[in-house]
C-alpha positions in Angstrom: 51.1 -24.3 -19.5 54.8 -23.3 -19.5 57.9 -25.1 -20.7 60.6 -25.6 -18.0 63.4 -26.3 -20.3 64.7 -25.0 -23.6 64.8 -27.4 -26.6 68.5 -27.7 -26.4 68.5 -28.8 -22.7 65.8 -31.4 -23.5 67.8 -32.8 -26.4 71.0 -32.9 -24.2 69.3 -34.5 -21.3 66.9 -37.0 -22.8 67.8 -37.6 -26.4 66.6 -35.7 -29.5 63.9 -38.2 -30.4 61.7 -37.7 -27.3 58.9 -35.3 -27.0 59.4 -32.1 -25.0 58.4 -32.2 -21.3 55.7 -29.7 -20.1 54.4 -29.2 -16.6 51.9 -27.0 -14.9 51.6 -26.1 -11.2 49.4 -28.8 -9.9 47.7 -26.7 -7.3 46.9 -23.8 -9.7 48.5 -21.2 -7.4 49.1 -17.8 -9.1 52.7 -16.9 -9.4 53.1 -13.2 -8.7 55.9 -10.9 -7.8 55.7 -8.4 -4.9 55.2 -5.3 -7.1 52.4 -7.1 -9.1 50.7 -8.1 -5.8 50.9 -4.6 -4.6 49.4 -3.3 -7.8 46.5 -5.7 -7.6 45.7 -4.6 -4.0 45.6 -1.0 -5.3 43.2 -2.0 -8.1 41.0 -3.9 -5.6 40.8 -0.8 -3.3 39.8 1.3 -6.4 37.0 -1.2 -7.1 35.8 -0.9 -3.5 35.8 2.9 -3.8 33.8 2.7 -7.0 31.0 0.5 -5.5 30.9 2.7 -2.4 31.2 6.1 -4.0 29.8 6.1 -7.5 26.6 8.2 -7.7 24.5 9.9 -10.4 23.6 13.6 -10.8 20.8 13.1 -8.2 23.3 11.8 -5.6 21.9 8.3 -5.7 24.5 5.8 -4.8 23.2 3.1 -7.1 25.7 0.3 -6.7 25.9 0.6 -2.9 22.1 0.7 -2.5 21.6 -2.1 -5.1 24.1 -4.4 -3.5 22.5 -4.0 0.0 19.0 -4.5 -1.4 20.0 -7.6 -3.4 21.9 -9.1 -0.5 19.0 -8.7 1.9 16.7 -10.4 -0.6 19.1 -13.3 -0.9 20.1 -12.5 -4.5 23.9 -12.5 -4.3 24.8 -10.7 -7.6 25.5 -7.1 -8.7 25.0 -5.6 -12.2 27.8 -3.3 -13.1 27.9 -1.1 -16.2 31.3 -0.7 -17.8 30.1 2.7 -19.0 29.7 3.8 -15.3 33.1 2.3 -14.5 34.7 4.1 -17.4 33.2 7.5 -16.3 34.6 6.9 -12.8 38.0 5.6 -13.8 38.8 4.9 -17.4 41.9 2.9 -16.6 39.9 0.4 -14.5 37.4 -0.2 -17.3 40.3 -0.7 -19.8 42.0 -3.3 -17.5 38.7 -5.3 -17.3 38.3 -5.3 -21.1 41.9 -6.3 -21.8 42.5 -8.7 -18.8 39.1 -9.8 -17.5 40.4 -13.1 -16.0 42.7 -11.1 -13.7 40.5 -8.2 -12.7 36.9 -9.6 -12.6 37.8 -11.8 -9.5 39.2 -8.6 -7.8 35.9 -6.8 -8.5 34.0 -9.7 -7.0 36.2 -9.7 -3.9 35.7 -5.9 -3.6 31.9 -6.4 -3.9 32.0 -9.1 -1.2 34.0 -6.8 1.2 31.6 -3.9 0.6 28.6 -6.2 1.1 30.2 -7.3 4.4 30.4 -3.7 5.6 26.9 -2.8 4.4 25.0 -5.8 5.9 26.4 -5.8 9.5 25.2 -6.9 11.9 23.8 -10.1 10.3 21.5 -12.7 11.9 23.2 -15.5 13.8 22.8 -18.2 11.2 24.0 -15.9 8.4 27.2 -14.5 9.9 29.4 -15.7 7.0 29.3 -13.3 4.1 28.3 -14.8 0.8 30.3 -14.5 -2.4 28.9 -11.8 -4.8 28.6 -12.6 -8.5 29.4 -9.5 -10.6 27.5 -9.3 -13.9 28.9 -6.8 -16.5 26.9 -5.0 -19.2 28.9 -3.2 -21.8 28.2 -0.5 -24.4 30.9 -1.9 -26.7 29.9 -2.8 -30.3 28.9 -6.3 -31.2 31.3 -8.8 -32.6 29.9 -11.5 -34.9 30.8 -15.2 -34.2 32.6 -15.5 -37.5 34.7 -12.4 -36.7 36.1 -13.9 -33.4 39.8 -14.4 -34.1 42.9 -15.2 -32.0 43.4 -11.5 -31.2 40.3 -11.6 -29.1 41.6 -14.5 -26.9 41.2 -13.8 -23.1 39.6 -10.4 -23.8 36.1 -9.2 -23.1 33.8 -9.5 -26.2 30.1 -8.9 -26.9 28.5 -11.4 -29.2 24.9 -11.5 -30.5 23.0 -14.6 -31.6 20.2 -17.1 -31.0 20.4 -19.8 -28.3 19.6 -23.1 -29.9 20.5 -25.6 -27.3 20.8 -25.6 -23.5 22.1 -28.3 -21.2 20.8 -29.2 -17.8 22.1 -27.4 -14.7 25.2 -29.2 -13.3 27.6 -28.5 -10.4 31.2 -27.5 -10.7 33.7 -27.3 -7.9 35.3 -23.9 -7.1 37.6 -25.3 -4.4 38.7 -28.9 -3.9 39.8 -30.9 -0.9 42.1 -33.9 -1.7 43.1 -36.8 0.5 46.0 -39.2 0.0 44.9 -42.9 0.0 48.2 -44.0 1.6 49.1 -41.5 4.3 45.6 -39.9 4.8 47.1 -36.4 4.4 44.6 -33.6 3.3 45.1 -30.8 0.9 42.5 -28.2 1.6 40.8 -25.4 -0.4 42.6 -25.9 -3.7 41.2 -23.2 -6.0 39.8 -24.2 -9.4 39.8 -21.8 -12.2 36.4 -20.8 -13.5 35.2 -22.0 -16.9 35.6 -25.4 -18.7 39.4 -25.8 -18.0 39.2 -28.5 -15.4 41.9 -29.4 -12.9 45.0 -31.7 -13.2 45.4 -33.9 -10.1 48.9 -34.0 -8.6 50.8 -37.2 -9.4 52.8 -37.5 -6.1 52.0 -37.0 -2.5 53.7 -33.9 -1.1 53.6 -35.1 2.6 56.9 -36.7 3.3 57.2 -38.4 6.7 60.6 -39.6 7.9 61.0 -43.3 8.2 57.9 -44.1 6.1 57.8 -45.5 2.6 56.9 -42.9 -0.1 53.3 -42.9 -1.3 52.6 -44.5 -4.7 51.8 -42.5 -7.8 48.4 -40.9 -8.2 47.5 -41.3 -4.5 44.9 -38.5 -4.3 41.2 -38.7 -4.5 38.6 -35.9 -4.1 36.6 -35.6 -0.9 33.2 -34.5 -2.1 31.8 -33.4 1.3 34.5 -30.8 1.7 34.3 -29.2 -1.8 32.6 -25.9 -2.6 30.5 -26.0 -5.8 28.5 -23.6 -8.0 25.8 -24.3 -10.6 26.8 -24.1 -14.2 25.2 -24.7 -17.6 26.5 -24.9 -21.2 24.6 -23.5 -24.1 25.0 -23.3 -27.8 24.8 -19.9 -29.5 24.1 -19.6 -33.3 24.5 -16.6 -35.5 21.4 -14.6 -36.1 19.9 -15.3 -39.6 20.2 -11.7 -40.7 24.0 -11.7 -40.0 24.7 -14.8 -42.1 26.2 -14.0 -45.6 24.2 -15.5 -48.5 25.2 -19.1 -49.1 27.1 -19.6 -45.8 26.2 -22.1 -43.1 25.4 -20.5 -39.7 28.4 -20.7 -37.2 28.1 -21.9 -33.6 30.0 -21.3 -30.4 29.6 -22.8 -26.9 28.7 -20.6 -23.9 29.5 -21.3 -20.3 27.2 -19.7 -17.7 27.3 -20.1 -13.9 25.8 -18.9 -10.7 23.2 -16.1 -11.2 23.1 -16.5 -15.0 22.0 -20.2 -14.9 18.5 -20.8 -16.4 18.2 -17.2 -17.7 18.2 -18.3 -21.4 16.1 -20.8 -23.1 16.4 -22.1 -26.7 14.8 -19.5 -29.1 16.0 -16.4 -27.2 17.9 -13.8 -29.1 20.6 -12.6 -26.9 23.7 -10.4 -26.7 26.3 -12.0 -24.4 29.2 -10.2 -22.8 31.9 -12.8 -22.0 35.6 -13.8 -22.0 36.7 -15.5 -25.2 38.4 -18.6 -23.8 39.8 -21.9 -24.9 39.5 -25.5 -23.7 41.0 -28.8 -24.6 39.3 -30.8 -27.4 36.9 -33.3 -26.0 38.1 -36.0 -28.6 39.4 -39.0 -26.7 42.6 -39.4 -28.8 45.6 -41.2 -27.5 49.2 -41.8 -28.3 50.9 -40.0 -31.2 47.8 -38.0 -32.1 47.7 -36.5 -28.6 51.2 -35.1 -29.1 50.3 -33.6 -32.5 47.2 -31.8 -31.2 48.8 -30.7 -27.9 48.6 -27.0 -28.8 45.1 -27.0 -30.4 42.2 -25.9 -28.4 38.5 -25.3 -28.9 37.1 -21.8 -28.3 34.1 -21.0 -26.0 32.8 -17.9 -24.3 32.7 -17.7 -20.5 29.6 -15.4 -20.0 29.9 -12.6 -17.5 26.9 -10.5 -18.7 23.7 -11.1 -20.6 21.1 -9.0 -22.4 18.0 -10.6 -24.0 17.4 -8.6 -27.2 13.9 -7.1 -27.8 14.6 -5.4 -31.1 15.2 -6.8 -34.6 13.1 -9.1 -36.8 10.8 -11.4 -34.9 11.1 -9.6 -31.6 9.2 -6.7 -30.0 10.3 -4.2 -27.4 9.0 -4.7 -23.9 9.7 -1.2 -22.7 8.0 1.9 -24.0 8.7 5.6 -23.4 6.0 7.9 -22.1 6.0 9.6 -25.6 5.3 6.3 -27.3 2.5 5.4 -24.8 0.9 8.8 -25.5 1.1 8.1 -29.2 -0.5 4.7 -28.8 -3.4 6.2 -26.8 -3.9 8.9 -29.4 -4.0 6.3 -32.1 -6.5 4.1 -30.1 -8.9 7.1 -29.7 -9.3 7.4 -33.5 -12.6 6.1 -34.8 -11.0 4.5 -37.8 -8.1 2.8 -35.9 -9.0 -0.7 -37.4 -8.9 0.8 -40.9 -5.6 2.6 -40.3 -4.0 -0.6 -39.0 -5.3 -2.8 -41.9 -4.1 -0.2 -44.5 -0.6 -0.5 -42.9 -0.6 -4.3 -43.4 1.6 -4.8 -46.5 0.8 -1.4 -48.1 2.8 -2.4 -51.2 0.2 -5.1 -52.0 -2.9 -3.7 -53.7 -6.5 -4.6 -52.6 -7.4 -7.5 -50.4 -9.0 -5.2 -47.8 -10.9 -7.9 -45.9 -7.9 -10.2 -45.8 -5.7 -7.4 -44.5 -8.2 -6.6 -41.8 -8.3 -10.3 -40.8 -4.5 -10.3 -40.6 -4.7 -7.3 -38.3 -7.1 -9.3 -36.1 -4.7 -12.2 -36.1 -1.7 -10.0 -35.1 -3.7 -8.5 -32.1 -5.4 -11.7 -31.1 -8.3 -12.2 -28.7 -8.1 -12.8 -25.0 -6.9 -16.1 -23.5 -9.3 -17.3 -20.8 -8.6 -19.7 -17.9 -11.7 -21.4 -16.6 -12.4 -22.2 -12.9 -12.0 -25.9 -13.6 -8.4 -25.3 -15.0 -9.3 -25.6 -18.7 -8.2 -22.7 -21.0 -9.8 -21.2 -24.1 -7.3 -20.0 -26.7 -7.2 -16.3 -27.7 -5.0 -16.7 -30.8 -6.7 -16.5 -34.2 -5.7 -18.9 -37.0 -6.1 -17.8 -40.6 -5.9 -19.9 -43.9 -5.6 -18.4 -47.4 -6.6 -20.9 -50.2 -6.4 -20.0 -53.8 -4.7 -19.2 -57.0 -0.9 -18.7 -57.5 0.2 -15.1 -58.0 -2.2 -13.6 -55.5 0.5 -12.4 -53.0 -0.2 -15.0 -50.4 3.5 -15.6 -49.6 4.2 -11.9 -49.5 1.5 -11.4 -46.8 3.1 -14.3 -44.8 6.5 -12.7 -45.0 5.1 -9.3 -43.9 3.4 -10.9 -40.9 6.6 -12.6 -39.9 8.3 -9.2 -40.0 5.8 -7.2 -37.9 4.6 -9.9 -35.4 6.0 -9.6 -31.9 7.6 -13.1 -32.4 7.5 -14.5 -35.9 8.7 -17.8 -37.4 8.3 -18.6 -41.1 8.4 -22.1 -42.5 7.4 -23.8 -45.7 5.2 -26.9 -45.8 7.4 -29.1 -48.0 10.5 -28.4 -45.9 8.8 -29.0 -42.6 8.2 -32.2 -40.8 6.1 -32.9 -37.7 9.2 -32.9 -35.5 10.4 -29.6 -37.0 7.1 -27.9 -36.4 6.4 -29.3 -32.9 9.4 -30.8 -30.9 12.0 -33.5 -31.3 13.9 -35.7 -28.9 17.6 -36.0 -29.7 20.7 -37.6 -28.1 23.1 -35.0 -26.7 26.5 -35.8 -28.3 28.5 -34.8 -25.1 26.4 -36.3 -22.3 24.8 -39.1 -24.5 21.5 -38.3 -22.7 18.2 -37.6 -24.5 17.4 -33.9 -24.8 14.4 -32.2 -26.2 14.6 -29.4 -28.9 11.6 -27.2 -29.6 10.4 -26.8 -33.2 8.9 -23.8 -35.0 5.6 -23.6 -33.1 7.4 -23.8 -29.7 9.9 -21.1 -30.7 6.9 -18.9 -31.8 5.2 -19.1 -28.4 3.5 -15.8 -27.9 3.7 -14.8 -31.6 2.8 -16.1 -35.1 4.0 -19.1 -37.0 3.6 -18.6 -40.8 3.3 -21.9 -42.8 3.6 -21.5 -46.6 2.6 -24.2 -49.0 0.4 -25.8 -46.4 -1.2 -28.2 -48.9 2.3 -29.7 -49.7 2.7 -31.0 -46.2 2.3 -34.7 -45.6 -1.0 -35.6 -43.9 0.8 -37.2 -40.9 2.7 -33.9 -40.3 -0.6 -31.9 -40.5 -2.2 -34.1 -37.9 0.8 -33.4 -35.6 -0.3 -29.7 -35.3 -3.9 -30.4 -34.4 -3.2 -30.3 -30.7 -0.9 -27.3 -31.1 -3.6 -25.3 -32.9 -6.6 -25.8 -30.5 -5.2 -26.8 -27.1 -2.0 -24.8 -27.7 0.2 -27.4 -26.1 2.4 -30.2 -27.5 2.5 -33.4 -25.5 5.7 -35.5 -25.8 6.2 -39.1 -24.6 9.4 -40.3 -26.2 12.6 -41.9 -25.0 11.7 -41.6 -21.3 10.8 -37.9 -21.7 7.1 -37.2 -20.9 6.3 -33.5 -20.8 4.0 -30.8 -22.3 5.3 -27.7 -24.1 3.4 -24.5 -24.7 2.6 -23.3 -28.2 0.5 -20.2 -27.6 0.8 -18.9 -31.1 -1.4 -18.0 -34.0 -1.1 -20.1 -37.2 -1.2 -18.2 -40.5 -1.2 -20.7 -43.4 -1.3 -20.4 -47.2 -2.2 -23.2 -49.6 -3.1 -23.7 -53.3 -6.1 -25.6 -54.7 -5.8 -29.3 -55.6 -5.8 -28.4 -59.3 -3.3 -25.6 -59.0 -5.8 -22.9 -59.8 -9.3 -22.7 -58.2 -11.9 -24.5 -60.3 -15.4 -23.3 -59.6 -17.0 -26.2 -61.3 -15.3 -28.7 -59.0 -16.6 -27.0 -55.9 -15.4 -28.7 -52.7 -13.1 -31.0 -54.6 -10.7 -28.0 -54.7 -10.1 -28.4 -50.9 -7.9 -31.3 -50.0 -8.0 -30.8 -46.2 -9.8 -32.8 -43.6 -12.7 -31.1 -41.7 -10.7 -31.7 -38.5 -7.9 -29.2 -39.5 -10.3 -26.8 -41.3 -12.5 -26.3 -38.2 -9.4 -25.2 -36.3 -9.0 -22.1 -38.6 -11.0 -19.1 -37.5 -11.1 -17.6 -40.9 -10.6 -19.3 -44.3 -10.3 -17.1 -47.4 -10.6 -18.4 -51.0 -8.4 -16.0 -53.0 -9.3 -16.1 -56.8 -7.4 -14.4 -59.6 -10.4 -13.1 -61.4 -10.2 -11.4 -64.8 -11.5 -7.8 -64.6 -10.2 -5.2 -67.0 -10.6 -2.2 -64.7 -9.1 -4.0 -61.7 -6.3 -5.4 -63.8 -5.5 -1.9 -65.0 -5.4 -0.6 -61.4 -3.1 -3.4 -60.3 -0.8 -3.0 -63.2 -0.5 0.7 -62.5 0.2 0.0 -58.8 2.9 -2.6 -59.6 4.6 -0.2 -62.1 4.6 2.6 -59.5 6.3 0.3 -56.9 9.0 -0.7 -59.5 9.6 2.9 -60.5 9.5 4.5 -57.1 10.9 2.0 -54.7 11.8 4.5 -51.9 8.4 6.2 -52.0 6.5 2.9 -52.1 8.3 1.7 -49.0 6.9 4.5 -46.9 3.4 4.3 -48.3 1.7 3.3 -45.1 0.7 5.8 -42.4 2.8 4.1 -39.7 6.2 2.6 -39.9 6.7 -1.2 -39.4 8.5 -0.5 -36.1 5.6 1.6 -34.8 3.1 -1.0 -35.9 5.1 -3.7 -34.2 5.4 -1.8 -30.9 1.6 -1.0 -30.9 0.8 -4.6 -31.5 3.1 -5.8 -28.6 1.7 -3.0 -26.4 -1.9 -3.9 -27.0 -1.2 -7.6 -26.5 0.5 -7.0 -23.2 -1.8 -4.3 -21.7 -5.3 -5.1 -23.0 -7.5 -8.2 -22.5 -11.0 -7.3 -23.6 -14.2 -9.3 -22.9 -17.6 -9.6 -24.5 -20.3 -7.3 -23.2 -23.7 -8.7 -22.3 -25.5 -7.1 -25.2 -22.8 -8.3 -27.7 -23.1 -11.9 -26.3 -26.8 -12.0 -26.7 -26.6 -10.7 -30.3 -23.8 -13.2 -31.1 -25.8 -16.2 -29.8 -28.8 -15.3 -31.9 -26.6 -14.9 -35.1 -24.9 -18.2 -34.5 -28.2 -20.1 -34.4 -29.1 -18.4 -37.7 -25.8 -19.5 -39.3 -26.2 -23.1 -38.2 -29.8 -23.1 -39.6 -28.7 -21.7 -43.0 -25.9 -24.2 -43.2 -28.3 -27.1 -42.4 -30.8 -25.9 -45.0 -27.9 -25.7 -47.6 -26.8 -29.3 -46.8 -30.4 -30.4 -47.1 -30.8 -28.8 -50.5 -27.5 -30.0 -51.9 -27.8 -33.4 -50.2 -24.1 -33.0 -49.3 -22.2 -32.3 -46.1 -20.3 -29.0 -46.1 -16.5 -29.5 -46.6 -15.9 -26.6 -44.1 -18.1 -27.4 -41.0 -19.9 -24.7 -39.0 -19.4 -25.8 -35.3 -19.1 -24.3 -31.8 -15.5 -23.6 -32.7 -16.7 -21.1 -35.3 -18.8 -19.3 -32.6 -15.6 -19.0 -30.5 -13.8 -17.7 -33.6 -16.3 -14.8 -33.9 -15.8 -14.0 -30.2 -12.0 -13.9 -30.7 -12.4 -11.6 -33.8 -14.6 -9.2 -31.9 -12.1 -9.1 -29.0 -9.2 -8.4 -31.3 -11.1 -5.5 -32.9 -11.8 -4.1 -29.4 -8.1 -4.6 -28.5 -7.1 -2.3 -31.4 -8.9 0.5 -29.5 -7.5 -0.6 -26.1 -11.0 -0.9 -24.7 -12.1 -3.4 -22.0 -15.5 -4.5 -23.5 -16.6 -5.1 -27.0 -19.4 -3.1 -28.6 -22.2 -4.1 -31.0 -20.1 -2.6 -33.9 -17.3 -5.1 -33.1 -19.7 -8.0 -33.2 -21.2 -6.7 -36.5 -17.7 -6.4 -38.1 -16.6 -9.8 -36.8 -19.7 -11.4 -38.2 -19.1 -9.6 -41.5 -15.5 -10.9 -41.6 -16.6 -14.4 -40.8 -19.3 -14.2 -43.5 -16.9 -13.1 -46.2 -14.3 -15.7 -45.3 -15.3 -19.0 -43.8 -19.1 -19.0 -44.7 -18.4 -18.1 -48.3 -15.7 -20.8 -48.5 -18.1 -23.3 -46.9 -20.7 -22.6 -49.6 -18.1 -22.9 -52.4 -19.2 -26.5 -53.1 -22.3 -25.1 -54.9 -22.5 -24.3 -58.6 -22.9 -20.5 -58.0 -20.5 -18.6 -60.1 -20.4 -21.2 -62.9 -21.2 -19.4 -66.2 -23.0 -16.7 -64.3 -25.6 -19.2 -62.9 -26.8 -17.7 -59.6 -30.6 -18.2 -59.6 -31.9 -21.3 -57.7 -34.1 -22.3 -60.7 -31.1 -22.3 -63.0 -29.2 -24.5 -60.5 -32.2 -26.9 -60.4 -32.3 -27.0 -64.2 -28.6 -28.0 -64.4 -29.2 -30.8 -61.9 -32.2 -32.1 -63.8 -30.2 -32.1 -67.1 -27.3 -34.0 -65.5 -29.6 -36.6 -64.0 -31.4 -37.2 -67.3 -28.2 -37.4 -69.2 -26.8 -40.1 -66.9 -30.0 -42.1 -67.1 -30.3 -42.0 -70.9 -26.7 -42.6 -71.9 -25.0 -45.6 -70.2 -21.3 -45.9 -69.7 -19.5 -46.7 -73.0 -22.1 -45.2 -75.3 -21.1 -42.6 -78.0 -23.5 -39.8 -79.0 -23.2 -36.8 -81.2 -23.0 -33.5 -79.1 -25.3 -31.7 -81.5 -27.9 -34.4 -81.2 -27.8 -34.2 -77.3 -28.3 -30.4 -77.3 -31.2 -30.6 -79.9 -32.9 -33.4 -77.9 -32.8 -31.4 -74.6 -33.9 -28.1 -76.3 -37.0 -29.9 -77.6 -37.8 -30.8 -74.0 -37.8 -27.0 -73.2 -34.4 -26.9 -71.5 -32.1 -24.0 -72.2 -29.1 -24.6 -74.5 -26.8 -22.9 -72.0 -27.7 -25.3 -69.2 -27.0 -28.3 -71.5 -23.6 -27.0 -72.5 -22.8 -26.2 -68.9 -23.6 -29.8 -67.9 -21.5 -31.2 -70.7 -18.5 -29.0 -69.7 -18.8 -30.0 -66.1 -18.9 -33.7 -66.9 -15.9 -33.4 -69.3 -13.9 -31.6 -66.6 -14.8 -34.3 -64.1 -13.6 -37.0 -66.5 -17.1 -38.5 -66.9 -17.3 -37.7 -70.7 -14.6 -37.5 -73.4 -14.6 -35.9 -76.8 -14.1 -38.1 -79.8 -13.8 -37.6 -83.6 -12.7 -34.0 -83.7 -15.0 -33.0 -80.8 -18.1 -34.0 -82.6 -19.0 -37.1 -80.6 -19.1 -37.5 -76.8 -18.1 -40.8 -75.1 -19.3 -41.6 -71.6 -16.4 -43.0 -69.6 -17.8 -43.3 -66.1 
């Protein structure tokens, strides 16, 4: 937008109290001098020479061959590296970086002309050559969103971030045809600048016919049938979490993508975009005086001309591996103790918890996803729950898994709602239409979602992830949007007991979860902070060593985190093991034995298990065996895999299921001791009604006379006091039965 008059002329002509007059060329035609036009023609010829003549050391003309191949396949775009252009002609690359709006169209015209030469003769229906979309990738350093200033305006920039929102695909005109309502005069092929700048319709008809009345103001309307359009999409890019200074809110910027770049990014992708830092008019519908005040204020956005989806960094794994890395992976897989090596590298700074670490290794590798002939699927991802005392490094393990998983999302139970974990339907502020935004489990598709403080979640929110954990989909039917989203991710959750610390005497009362959610976890560990002098000494020494030698402790594992992450991603992508026939027969037999022992236990205790043993648990053991096989990159499981998976299941879920018994209370383990405790409790309740007060010494003497052990009587009294059935009175001498 240019001013046609100086301020003095305006004041002289129209009065000093009126606003200045601005105008722009209504047809958007570029104003260029002859020398400038000649210079641009020379640049265009250089671009053509670059596409035709650039070759590598093996004399492969990569851009010429690529352009011909893509055009024949019907993909009308060409990837150009600015590094190659700079090595061919440094001045051309510099011109594109400093003035991309001028020189990128010339590069596209040059590519179109070269495509015209390369693809002749074309079929009869395709004689007209198509426009070529040139995509740029640049080796330039990244610029953070918060570092974009006015100096970068209209220059090429490279910005990293996370895509958090994507609009639908819409059409934008590249050339317009206008017609006058009054005289029916056409204005053909008016070019529209790319981006979000729009087009100002001419106010007056330019066709003047002698003897006719002039056309009224604003006579033109757009003829849709004669306009040329391209697809475009707007996205919102947010700063990556690791680039945000502590205490700051993440910044956002809008992206404009068109043609070949449409639908290449989805919310949740970490990307580096190469684009032109541009401005557009504020979308606020302000009128009158406010419009004059904000005349020079514009909102920035990036017109994307190149795109690279990041595969490195936290929460992402590389998709490409060098031959040296693959050889290293195969060498590691051939080791007999590969499962032990990997589990030792899971959070090496945390002492002990060998079985839990091996289970975490199984969770990271995962089983094999199976699609049945009838269309149903069986999940391959393993879910793991840690229940137990505070201070047992549960959250640290979760943080480590988020760091080394191929795709990792960490969330806390209290700060997560059902919509935040699954998906939400929101109204788009610009289009006023309902759009869907994926939550943590949708963004973690193909990876692991870590949920800390799982017990602090509301019950309604926990129910929302039932479908996501077993069927691995989320069904949405809200605000006219009916769809299904994939959530093919593992769930790694940590929770505390109902009483804060695990209380052995309360048994299953420690677990405040419904059997419906517990049966969806493949392995459940109860982590207790037990007092053991030798173990406490070892842990204290280990913690002191970490604090004294931070640098050495960081490299304690045999593999680096990057190497572990790459190996996990490689195994998940390349290997999908299955059960062998011998393993399957062995597993079926063991499952029947497990169900029988669980039934016998329920019959003895006359209580249902709080953690049920169902067919889901059989599938869990299959998945664990497959993940152990996947660590060795082998196609079929062995008997050793089945044995190890059964052992892991035994030390995790089965032990947790049996935790409702009194084993472990005061060292009582024998069945006859448990039976004695039950008899004492039954007699005590029969002899002392609710509300009665009895001396504690008298109770103990009375039961000892009946040949019961004093230890069993004291145990029963302690248990009933902890349950709130008995209360001490009169300086702990008398016991009152409350309920």
